[in-house]
Backbone bond lengths (Angstrom), bond angles and torsions (degrees), N, CA, C in turn:
res aa  C-N    CA-C-N  psi(-1)  N-CA   C-N-CA  omega(-1)  CA-C   N-CA-C  phi
1 M - - - 1.452 - - 1.533 108.67 -
2 I 1.291 114.26 150.59 1.458 120.34 -179.24 1.512 107.01 -129.89
3 I 1.313 115.64 140.55 1.468 121.49 171.80 1.518 106.75 -103.42
4 N 1.315 115.10 116.10 1.465 120.76 177.64 1.505 110.12 -80.41
5 E 1.328 116.33 162.21 1.454 122.02 179.24 1.540 108.87 -56.29
6 N 1.304 117.52 141.82 1.466 123.54 179.93 1.501 113.12 61.13
7 E 1.292 117.62 31.57 1.463 122.71 -179.67 1.517 109.64 -125.95
8 I 1.323 115.89 141.26 1.449 121.62 179.88 1.521 107.40 -127.32
9 H 1.325 115.90 135.49 1.478 120.17 176.03 1.535 105.31 -110.03
10 I 1.294 116.69 131.87 1.458 122.07 179.39 1.521 107.83 -121.49
11 Y 1.336 115.84 131.59 1.446 120.98 179.41 1.504 110.99 -123.87
12 T 1.320 115.38 149.79 1.485 120.35 173.14 1.526 106.21 -132.19
13 T 1.301 114.16 156.24 1.447 120.16 177.59 1.510 109.53 -147.35
14 G 1.274 116.56 157.35 1.455 121.37 172.52 1.521 108.50 -89.86
15 T 1.298 116.82 163.23 1.460 119.45 179.66 1.506 112.37 -114.75
16 E 1.299 117.99 -2.83 1.451 121.25 176.83 1.539 107.78 -101.53
17 L 1.349 115.03 89.32 1.452 121.45 -172.96 1.521 111.21 -108.50
18 D 1.312 115.97 160.11 1.451 119.75 178.17 1.528 109.78 -69.54
19 E 1.301 116.16 162.85 1.465 122.77 -174.13 1.531 111.34 -59.72
20 D 1.313 118.23 -42.81 1.488 121.62 -178.91 1.520 111.25 -60.99
21 T 1.341 117.64 -41.74 1.450 120.64 -179.66 1.527 108.73 -69.03
22 M 1.305 118.08 -40.93 1.490 121.17 178.34 1.542 109.48 -59.97
23 I 1.297 116.81 -43.99 1.468 119.34 -179.77 1.528 109.94 -64.64
24 S 1.318 117.46 -42.17 1.475 119.60 -179.30 1.544 109.93 -64.89
25 Y 1.331 117.62 -39.19 1.455 121.14 177.76 1.529 110.29 -65.94
26 E 1.321 116.74 -43.65 1.463 119.65 -178.64 1.508 110.96 -63.48
27 N 1.332 117.07 -32.41 1.472 121.32 -178.94 1.514 113.08 -70.21
28 I 1.318 118.87 -19.09 1.466 120.00 -179.33 1.552 112.66 -100.27
29 L 1.337 115.79 -3.21 1.465 117.51 177.83 1.515 113.34 -73.54
30 S 1.296 116.40 154.06 1.483 120.88 176.78 1.512 108.59 -77.60
31 A 1.328 115.41 169.30 1.459 121.25 179.81 1.531 110.98 -61.75
32 D 1.319 118.52 -40.67 1.463 119.44 179.27 1.517 111.87 -68.25
33 E 1.323 118.50 -32.51 1.476 119.76 177.08 1.528 110.58 -70.49
34 I 1.343 117.07 -36.76 1.460 120.60 177.19 1.532 109.27 -63.66
35 L 1.309 116.80 -42.16 1.498 120.34 178.77 1.516 109.58 -64.16
36 K 1.322 117.76 -44.62 1.483 119.50 178.99 1.508 110.68 -61.79
37 A 1.310 117.88 -43.74 1.462 120.83 179.64 1.520 110.90 -59.97
38 G 1.327 116.53 -37.97 1.468 120.82 -179.65 1.522 114.78 -69.40
39 R 1.327 116.38 -15.93 1.466 120.49 -179.57 1.534 112.42 -83.15
40 Y 1.312 118.08 -13.20 1.465 118.87 178.82 1.513 110.28 -70.10
41 K 1.307 114.30 133.62 1.476 121.94 -177.13 1.521 111.84 -71.24
42 F 1.307 115.91 -37.00 1.485 120.57 -175.74 1.528 109.27 -107.95
43 R 1.321 115.43 138.02 1.442 122.29 -176.90 1.534 112.29 -58.63
44 Y 1.336 117.32 -40.72 1.449 118.48 -177.62 1.522 111.69 -62.93
45 L 1.348 118.18 -32.79 1.457 120.85 177.48 1.522 110.37 -72.04
46 R 1.315 116.29 -37.20 1.473 121.98 176.54 1.548 109.10 -62.83
47 D 1.319 116.03 -48.55 1.458 120.13 -179.81 1.538 112.10 -64.41
48 N 1.310 116.80 -35.98 1.454 122.70 177.57 1.523 108.98 -61.09
49 Y 1.324 116.15 -47.98 1.463 122.08 -178.86 1.526 110.00 -62.07
50 I 1.319 117.80 -48.76 1.465 121.73 179.45 1.530 111.86 -59.89
51 S 1.329 115.99 -46.13 1.460 118.00 -177.83 1.530 112.14 -65.28
52 C 1.308 118.42 -38.53 1.451 121.97 179.03 1.535 112.49 -69.46
53 R 1.336 116.61 -43.98 1.444 120.50 179.37 1.545 111.34 -67.61
54 G 1.303 115.84 -40.94 1.470 119.73 177.88 1.525 111.46 -63.75
55 F 1.315 115.65 -43.53 1.466 120.54 176.76 1.522 110.39 -60.08
56 L 1.356 116.83 -47.18 1.453 121.36 -179.23 1.522 110.69 -58.82
57 R 1.343 116.55 -45.47 1.465 120.28 178.35 1.518 111.79 -60.55
58 N 1.316 118.87 -40.44 1.460 120.85 178.64 1.546 112.35 -66.54
59 V 1.314 116.19 -40.46 1.467 119.21 177.10 1.496 110.91 -64.13
60 L 1.320 118.26 -47.83 1.444 121.02 178.76 1.516 113.24 -62.12
61 S 1.330 115.62 -33.42 1.458 120.40 177.24 1.524 109.99 -61.99
62 G 1.311 117.10 -37.12 1.461 121.01 179.10 1.532 112.91 -64.21
63 Y 1.325 116.30 -32.13 1.453 120.84 179.82 1.531 113.28 -85.40
64 T 1.326 116.70 -33.55 1.458 120.07 -174.19 1.523 113.80 -96.62
65 G 1.321 116.70 -20.56 1.456 121.17 -175.86 1.515 113.49 79.04
66 K 1.321 116.23 2.90 1.458 121.90 178.78 1.504 110.06 -84.53
67 D 1.333 116.81 154.38 1.440 120.54 171.67 1.527 108.00 -64.37
68 P 1.343 119.62 138.52 1.464 120.67 -178.69 1.527 113.89 -53.44
69 S 1.304 118.13 -34.77 1.469 121.04 -179.02 1.533 112.33 -75.99
70 D 1.313 117.32 -14.61 1.482 120.26 179.56 1.524 113.81 -91.42
71 I 1.315 117.19 -3.77 1.446 120.73 179.60 1.544 108.41 -75.91
72 I 1.344 115.46 129.45 1.449 119.97 -177.66 1.522 107.91 -113.88
73 F 1.303 115.10 128.32 1.461 121.87 175.13 1.535 109.60 -99.76
74 S 1.312 117.30 142.29 1.449 119.88 175.85 1.538 107.40 -119.79
75 Y 1.283 114.46 147.90 1.481 121.50 -175.04 1.521 109.08 -128.35
76 S 1.280 116.13 149.04 1.460 121.37 174.82 1.522 108.89 -142.36
77 E 1.295 114.76 171.16 1.466 119.15 178.74 1.508 108.38 -70.23
């Protein structure tokens, strides 16, 4: 996918996904994302985080051509 100048792509996703999709999303998360997901006290929050991050990785993969699990995020204060 390509974003042309003066173009915006907007995506939405649901967070209540079937077990197979959740497993596939969890398998592409980084180690730090897995740790963060594990810190959620309630399962629905954990599943929400995994579904959103997995979806984000798949969308970015479409733009970059990288495998979703190879995308590296960096964070700063």
